[in-house]
C-alpha positions, 0 to 999 in steps of 0.5 A: 862265749869264748870262741864266739866273736860277739862275746867278750873274753877276760884275760885273767892272770893266774898267780902261781909260785908265791906271786902276790897281787903286789907283784902284779902292781909292780909289774904293771907300774914298770910297764906304764913307766915305759909308756905314757904312765896311765892310771890303771886298775887291778881286780882280784877276782879271788877276793869275791870268792873269799868274801862269799865264803866269809858271808856264808860263814857269818850270815847264812840265813841271808841270801845275797843279792848283788846290786849291779849299780855298784860295780858292773864289770862283766868279770864281776858279774860273771863270778858272782853269777857263777857263785849263785848270787841274785841281782838287783838292776835299775835299768834295761842295760843292767837287766840285759848284762845279768841276763847275758851271763846266764842269771835266771829271771826269777833271780833278778829284782828290778828296783829304782826310785823312778822307773822309765816306762820302757824299762818296765816293759823290758822287765815284763818282756824279760820275764822279770817279775819281782819289782820294787815299788816306792809310791802309788805313782810307781804302782800305777805305772807297773799295773799298766805296764807289768800287770803280772809283777810281784811287788816288794814295797819300799819301806822307809826308815828314819836312818835312811831319811836322815842319810838323804835329802830325797825321801822315798818309800812309804811309811808304816801309816801309809802302807795300808792305802798302798796295799789296798790300791794294789789289790784294787789294781789287781797287782801282787804284793809279795814282800817288803824292802828297806835300807839301813845305812852302813853308817848307822850308829845304833844297829840294834835300834834301827833294825828293831824299828824296821823289822817291826814295821815290816812285820806289820806290813806283812800282816796287813798284806796277809789280811788282804789276801797277798802271799807275803814271802820275801823280806829284803833287809837292804844294802847296809854293809860295808866290806868289813867282817867286823861290821857284818858280824855287828849286823848279823848280831843285831838282826838274827834275834829279831828275824827269829822273833818276826820272821822265823824259818818256819814262817817260809819267808825268804830273807834277802840282803844286798851286801854289794859293797861287802863283795866288791870293795876290796877286790879292786885297787887303783894305781895312779901317778903323780904328774905335778907337785906344789909346796904351799904355805897355809896361814891359820889362827885367830888373827883378831887375838894377834895369833898367826901360825904358818904351816906348809903342805904338799899339793900333788896332782894325779892323773885321775880326779873326781871327773874320772875314776874318783867320781864317787867323791862327788857323791859324797863317798870317802876315799881311804888314804892311799899307800905309796909305791916308790922304789927305794922308799924307806919305811922310816921316812918322814911324812908331811901334810899333803893334798891330792888333786886331779888333773883338771885344775878345777877347785872341785877336783880335790880327791883328798883334802889332807893326808900324811904322805912322804915327800913324793916326786913327779913320776911316783905312784900311789895305790888306792885300795878298796875301789871296787864299789866306786862304779865301773862307769867312771873307770870305763868312761876314762878308758882305764885298763883293768888287769884281772887276777886270781891266785891258784888257791882261790881258783881251786876254791872256786872250782870246789864251790862249783865254779867251772871255767868250761861251764859257768865262766866260759868268757875267762881266759886264764893265763899264767902271770910271769914276773 
């Protein structure tokens, strides 16, 4: 905590008098222009509060649990913990992180497809009772190492299976066997979790199948004497208000039909991307430039066309801050930060490459950008869900900000610096 040498303190720049996030980015770019021109992140902690308010206004019946793996920034954990969110952890380090920020064990779910035995033991020692169980092998490990656990069974869905080549979880056909095995081992089963990808095209049908299957599992569990009281509908949320409204519209009537408020079932969701995606922006500098000629067309028909493309090399790539690209995540085209840039400048086909000169180190294959020069800056928004591990391993500086209006909203929501957020040092940002 603040004032104690063994606890970190985060400097948060308080934006007053009409100062904007763009002003902060401009200021830090000016600073970097005088030194080594390192890439950097700007974290808008007020965005977490705004997304929290939006979530509760659109989907108040869904209790949010944050997946630490999405963004493990201690500052993010501290804000979300102060707002009363639950947390989903997949290893010992994440468990320790949220416990250090005052999250009670009953608000933590320990997940992960294949849990290490030492981590299950640590969850037991930390009095974390809610664990996700994907299969019978995991059930056996948990029964030996954490017999007091309360399990959420991972129910597979067609949409999730289509998204990944590695299937996990159990089908509706196999759930009776798993429930009976848990009963025989003396392990409590208290609920079900499933995942519908945010890329799903038919939300109504996908959630209808998943919630119908979940209701069947609940009924089987009750028949076997289990107290089934938790339903987790997963992390199928982007950072978009519109997409959240679509999910809520699809889910609400189904929950009323299968898990009415009178049933006493606690309904959880994992809107991790929704909370953090828009909160972080990444600024990178152009360190190299090349103009290439691309040939395309059907040569067998005698057709040949030429096009030119700018290749820009930037000071971060897929082996660093853009590591999420290697996991198949898309990255939105950046905006250009260039002094004196005219809004009517022509744009050209461009591609962005990391500094390694590796053929895999392609941040963006093709986008339209004005002609840039070495030393110009690009700003990538919505980078909050790319994971802090990549940023931390690169040693990128992170500048946290919050506007005065957002800070007042946090205080109105019960967030007080002298209690819930003791590790924050608020300083006034000066232009």
